[in-house]
C-alpha positions, -999 to 999 in steps of 0.1 A, spaced: 271 -302 156 304 -290 142 287 -259 129 274 -251 163 308 -256 179 324 -232 154 297 -207 161 303 -209 199 340 -204 193 333 -174 172 310 -158 198 337 -164 225 363 -147 203 342 -117 197 333 -114 234 370 -114 243 378 -89 217 350 -65 227 359 -68 264 395 -59 257 389 -27 237 393 -4 267 423 -21 282 448 3 297 484 2 285 495 -13 318 470 -41 314 482 -48 279 519 -48 289 514 -65 322 532 -37 342 523 -4 357 534 29 341 559 49 361 547 85 363 560 117 378 535 146 374 548 182 371 520 207 377 511 244 383 485 230 406 469 263 418 464 277 383 427 267 377 408 234 382 421 209 357 454 202 376 436 191 407 415 166 387 446 153 369 463 147 402 433 128 417 427 108 385 464 97 385 464 88 421 430 69 419 444 49 389 470 31 409 461 -1 391 476 16 360 502 39 375 532 38 398 532 74 410 568 84 416 559 118 430 546 153 422 566 184 414 551 219 411 560 250 391 547 286 391 529 301 362 514 335 360 481 326 376 478 309 409 501 329 431 535 319 444 553 286 442 541 281 478 505 285 466 510 259 439 526 235 465 498 240 490 471 232 464 489 200 453 493 191 490 455 196 495 447 172 468 472 146 480 457 148 515 421 146 501 431 115 481 444 99 514 480 94 502 498 121 523 527 120 530 531 88 510 533 107 477 559 133 479 557 168 465 586 191 456 588 228 448 601 237 413 608 267 393 592 301 397 612 317 369 619 307 333 645 283 319 665 312 304 668 329 338 678 297 357 700 276 333 732 295 341 728 289 378 724 251 378 758 247 395 746 266 425 731 244 452 699 265 457 690 275 422 654 283 415 636 250 413 664 228 427 642 206 448 620 195 419 648 193 394 670 172 417 640 149 425 632 144 388 669 134 382 669 111 412 637 92 401 650 90 365 681 72 377 663 45 397 671 11 384 640 0 366 634 -16 332 604 8 327 609 43 314 598 70 338 570 91 322 575 128 330 541 143 327 544 182 328 509 198 327 522 233 332 553 251 318 582 229 307 608 246 329 615 218 355 618 192 328 641 212 306 663 221 336 666 184 347 676 173 311 702 201 310 716 194 344 720 157 339 716 146 302 724 110 313 687 106 323 675 112 287 674 74 278 655 67 310 625 91 305 596 98 282 582 134 283 545 138 277 537 175 278 503 191 279 511 222 259 509 242 226 483 249 200 506 235 173 506 243 144 493 276 157 512 298 182 500 306 217 487 285 246 491 291 283 517 265 293 538 273 263 537 311 267 547 308 304 582 297 294 589 296 256 626 294 264 621 259 279 608 244 247 639 245 224 662 226 248 637 198 249 630 198 212 667 198 204 676 170 228 672 133 221 646 128 247 614 109 238 590 139 235 553 140 230 530 171 230 494 168 240 475 194 220 454 221 236 440 240 206 415 264 222 381 263 206 389 235 182 376 199 184 410 183 179 425 195 211 420 188 248 399 219 249 372 196 237 374 173 267 349 194 287 333 187 320 299 201 329 291 217 362 257 200 363 274 166 359 299 174 387 271 185 410 253 153 404 282 128 402 311 141 423 298 148 458 313 124 484 336 107 458 369 94 469 382 81 503 370 101 533 397 114 556 395 121 593 413 155 594 394 181 572 414 201 546 408 238 542 400 245 505 415 271 482 383 292 485 377 285 522 355 258 537 367 224 549 366 191 530 370 154 539 369 140 504 381 150 469 346 148 453 332 176 475 363 198 469 360 191 432 324 206 431 336 236 451 364 243 427 341 242 398 313 263 414 338 290 425 360 291 393 364 325 379 336 336 356 313 309 370 313 287 338 288 259 332 315 239 315 353 237 317 379 216 298 399 192 319 430 197 298 455 182 322 433 152 332 430 143 295 468 142 292 470 117 321 442 97 304 460 92 271 491 80 290 468 54 306 451 44 274 466 55 241 434 45 222 417 77 235 435 100 211 453 100 177 491 96 179 509 114 151 547 112 145 562 144 129 597 158 122 605 180 152 595 216 143 611 248 157 594 278 172 610 311 161 598 347 159 563 338 172 555 310 148 562 273 142 588 265 115 583 231 99 615 210 93 603 181 71 639 168 67 646 167 104 656 132 115 646 141 150 609 129 155 584 139 181 548 129 187 517 150 189 484 138 204 451 151 190 415 142 184 406 131 219 378 107 226 360 131 250 332 106 259 355 77 267 379 99 288 351 115 308 334 82 314 366 67 326 371 98 349 337 93 365 343 55 367 376 62 384 360 86 409 334 59 417 358 29 418 391 44 429 423 24 434 447 38 459 485 30 459 494 2 482 
């Protein structure tokens, strides 16, 4: 009898352990994660899915708002704003979740104008500072999935926000040079690396299994799983490529089908960055001495007391499964 009792306890323990393996960070800490997403929303198709995934995970995230920036693809800052607005409307949280226009230019072109009221990117930069100064025991996660410009400008304009924020950037092919977000404003990296802000870089690494490039979605899966997903809205939204849509899932398929080059698969780089903020078990977290980027290459500084984090080796299957589960069982902000 005693042996049977011990066996039952052991089975219960194992069941609890197995059931908790995929807990989000908010479930483990008992509180939601404050997030502000900074995006070049009209660049391709991963930004839109990052926005929707973040919004539909309201059980894990307190979404503070969205800021946009302009990178070389996707048109003007207004085009990036309009695409972010489309997604927020399709997710049925407009105008509840606010969107602000950020920088069109580069950090090096803007930094000397921060004392001017209408400097390039002032709406987004001021909003970032405002949300970072809100009284809250939780740090605000700044999640840039485009260039770093808006974040670097906010830290420069008001360094007092540094203890209040954690920057998780989807960018770089470290230790290799290159990468789209990085190349769009290299001048914004050094001010962030040299500050004392909590800084984490989510690796891209094109063509390598260790980066978010490996977190691929397949068009055939989207065509099967995404139609009709998400809340349905009464006023249709006109899509980037024309047509009208009343839910995010239908627009998601349209974005994929009409993406340049008509690919059968596409990495969801930005969505993966949101996913590892939600659940840190879905990638490897590596702490390194902060390097420096000079003359087109990374310079290692092994004695640097300043430490940063890189994220690599993403669990593609777990992330994509959670993405599809989220689309099926979405949680909207209250």
